[in-house]
C-alpha positions in Angstrom: -0.1 0.4 0.2 1.1 3.4 -0.9 -0.4 6.7 0.8 -3.4 8.1 -1.3 -2.8 11.4 -1.1 -0.3 13.5 0.5 0.4 14.0 4.3 2.9 14.9 6.4 4.7 12.4 9.0 4.1 14.7 11.9 4.6 14.1 15.3 1.4 14.2 17.9 0.9 14.9 21.3 -2.1 13.8 23.4 -4.5 16.3 24.4 -2.7 17.4 27.7 -5.4 19.6 30.2 -2.8 19.7 32.9 -4.3 16.6 34.7 -3.2 13.9 31.9 0.8 13.4 31.5 2.1 14.1 27.8 2.2 11.1 25.4 3.9 11.3 21.8 3.9 9.1 18.8 4.7 9.5 15.1 1.7 9.0 12.2 2.6 7.9 9.0 2.0 9.6 5.8 -1.7 8.8 4.6 -3.1 9.3 7.8 -5.4 12.5 8.0 -5.7 14.1 11.3 -8.9 15.0 12.5 -9.4 18.3 14.1 -10.1 17.5 17.9 -8.8 20.6 19.8 -10.0 21.9 23.1 -12.0 25.0 22.0 -14.7 25.6 19.1 -12.2 28.3 17.6 -9.6 25.8 17.3 -11.2 23.0 15.7 -13.0 25.2 13.2 -9.6 26.0 12.4 -8.1 22.7 12.2 -10.9 21.5 10.5 -10.3 23.8 7.2 -6.9 22.5 7.1 -8.0 18.9 7.5 -10.6 19.5 4.7 -8.1 21.2 2.6 -5.7 18.1 3.1 -8.4 15.4 2.4 -9.4 16.6 -0.6 -6.3 18.2 -2.2 -7.9 18.3 -5.3 -10.9 20.2 -4.4 -11.9 24.0 -3.8 -13.7 26.2 -1.8 -16.9 24.8 -2.8 -16.1 21.6 -0.9 -14.2 22.8 1.6 -16.3 25.3 3.0 -19.4 23.2 3.7 -17.2 20.1 4.7 -15.2 21.5 7.4 -18.2 22.6 9.9 -19.1 18.6 9.5 -16.0 17.5 10.4 -15.7 19.7 13.3 -18.8 18.8 14.9 -17.3 14.7 14.2 -14.6 16.1 16.2 -16.2 17.6 19.0 -18.1 14.7 19.6 -15.2 11.8 19.4 -13.6 14.6 22.3 -16.3 14.3 24.5 -15.9 10.5 24.6 -12.1 10.8 25.7 -10.5 10.3 22.4 -7.4 12.7 22.1 -6.2 11.9 18.4 -8.1 10.6 15.4 -7.6 10.3 12.4 -8.5 8.7 8.7 -5.8 6.3 7.0 -6.4 6.5 3.2 -3.9 4.3 0.8 -3.7 3.6 -2.9 -3.9 -0.3 -4.0 -3.0 0.5 -7.3 -0.1 -1.6 -9.1 3.0 -0.3 -8.3 5.1 -3.0 -10.1 6.0 -1.4 -13.1 6.5 2.3 -11.6 10.4 3.3 -11.8 12.0 3.3 -8.5 12.3 6.8 -6.8 8.9 8.1 -9.3 6.0 8.9 -7.6 2.7 8.4 -9.2 -0.8 9.7 -8.2 -3.5 7.2 -8.3 -7.4 8.0 -9.0 -9.2 6.6 -6.1 -11.2 4.2 -8.7 -8.0 2.5 -9.4 -8.3 1.3 -5.5 -8.3 2.5 -1.9 -7.6 1.1 1.4 -9.3 2.8 4.3 -8.8 2.2 8.1 -9.5 4.5 11.4 -7.2 5.2 13.8 -8.0 6.6 17.4 -5.8 7.1 20.5 -7.8 7.5 23.9 -6.4 8.0 27.4 -8.2 6.5 30.3 -7.9 6.7 34.1 -6.8 3.3 35.8 -5.5 2.8 39.3 -1.8 2.2 38.9 1.4 3.8 41.0 3.4 5.3 38.0 5.7 2.0 38.6 3.2 -0.5 38.1 2.7 -0.8 34.3 3.3 -4.6 34.0 0.6 -5.1 36.7 -1.9 -3.3 35.2 -0.7 -4.7 31.8 -1.0 -7.9 33.3 -4.9 -7.2 34.5 -5.8 -5.9 31.1 -4.5 -9.3 29.4 -6.3 -11.5 31.8 -9.6 -9.6 31.3 -9.4 -9.6 27.6 -8.4 -13.1 27.2 -11.7 -13.8 29.1 -13.3 -13.3 26.2 -13.0 -16.4 23.8 -13.5 -14.2 20.6 -10.5 -11.5 21.6 -6.9 -12.6 20.4 -4.9 -11.1 23.1 -1.2 -10.4 23.8 1.5 -9.2 25.3 3.8 -7.0 23.8 7.4 -5.3 25.1 7.2 -2.1 23.3 10.5 0.7 23.5 8.2 2.7 25.7 7.3 -0.2 28.1 4.6 -3.3 28.5 1.6 -3.2 26.5 -1.4 -5.4 25.4 -2.3 -6.0 22.0 -5.9 -7.6 21.0 -7.2 -8.3 17.8 -11.2 -8.9 17.3 -13.0 -9.9 14.1 -16.5 -9.1 13.0 -19.1 -10.0 10.0 -22.2 -8.0 9.6 -24.8 -8.8 7.5 -25.3 -6.1 4.8 -28.9 -5.4 3.2 -29.4 -4.8 -0.4 -29.8 -1.5 0.1 -26.1 -1.0 1.5 -24.1 -3.0 -1.2 -22.9 -2.1 -4.0 -24.4 -4.9 -6.2 -27.8 -4.5 -4.7 -27.8 -8.1 -3.1 -27.3 -8.9 0.3 -23.7 -9.6 1.5 -21.6 -9.9 4.6 -18.7 -7.5 5.5 -16.2 -8.4 7.4 -14.2 -6.2 9.7 -11.2 -6.0 11.8 -9.8 -4.1 14.7 -6.7 -3.7 16.7 -6.5 -2.2 20.2 -3.6 -1.9 21.9 -3.1 -0.8 25.3 -0.3 1.3 26.9 0.1 2.0 30.6 1.6 5.1 31.5 4.8 5.0 33.6 4.2 8.2 34.3 0.5 8.5 36.2 -2.6 6.6 36.5 -3.8 6.4 32.8 -3.7 3.8 29.7 -3.7 4.8 26.3 -5.8 2.9 23.9 -4.4 3.1 20.5 -7.6 1.3 18.1 -7.4 0.8 14.3 -10.6 -0.6 12.7 -10.9 -1.2 9.1 -13.0 -3.2 6.5 -10.3 -3.3 4.0 -9.4 -6.8 5.2 -8.1 -7.5 1.8 -5.1 -5.6 3.4 -5.1 -6.8 6.6 -1.2 -7.5 7.1 -0.3 -4.3 5.6 -2.7 -2.3 8.1 -1.5 -4.6 11.2 2.3 -3.7 10.0 1.3 0.2 9.7 -0.1 -0.1 13.7 2.9 -1.8 14.5 5.3 0.9 13.2 3.4 3.5 14.9 3.5 1.6 18.1 7.2 1.5 18.1 7.7 5.5 18.3 5.1 5.9 21.0 7.0 8.1 24.3 6.0 9.3 27.2 9.0 11.4 27.7 9.6 14.9 25.1 11.5 13.4 22.0 14.6 14.7 20.9 15.0 15.6 17.3 17.4 13.0 16.7 14.6 10.5 18.2 12.2 11.9 15.5 14.3 11.1 12.9 15.1 7.7 13.9 11.9 6.4 14.6 10.6 8.1 11.6 12.6 5.3 9.5 9.9 3.3 11.1 7.1 4.3 9.1 7.8 4.1 5.6 5.6 5.2 3.1 4.5 1.3 1.9 3.0 -0.2 5.0 
């Protein structure tokens, strides 16, 4: 997969209001961050930038009505505890015949893989050094559901727990592309990362219905998790870890 449109490799900081310690990670190209912000003014400003980036071939007739819509979505997501949210768009067009080093822009009709990515921060009852204990408790809870595939992770930032779940939905004829009843298979990856700096746990969630590209999308989240940090990263840290977020997932 390759990014379906231009978006920067950006460093993002969790929304910290003085009560929540900060969290850093790198989002790869192809992720378009929704305008989650503390105030309506900030959301409106970020929404305009978001729609201009997402609909890069559009103009004011598209951007102006779209911006309030995404600002409203961002407000609702922020109210649920989500600190960061993004849409991932990646071209699935065949790149085998493209000369090395040459960048080609593809049309959406040539194939797009999509995913939704969020980061939420939840309070947990822990001391700052009890991250192993918190992770063990999360693993035990998730493993009790036979439909969950929960495993322990050792990340550069500390212990974490990954949980993969697949769900199948029945779609009526009115919701399918060919007008026939069908089934939709979706996949979700959630990774719980306890804060070593306070009584909180970060929950990284990646959700997709592009199951033909599940392996690529899984690797994409794995690369993001390698960049998570609870201390302010240096410029060298940013350069080194951004190498783990390639244009191709």
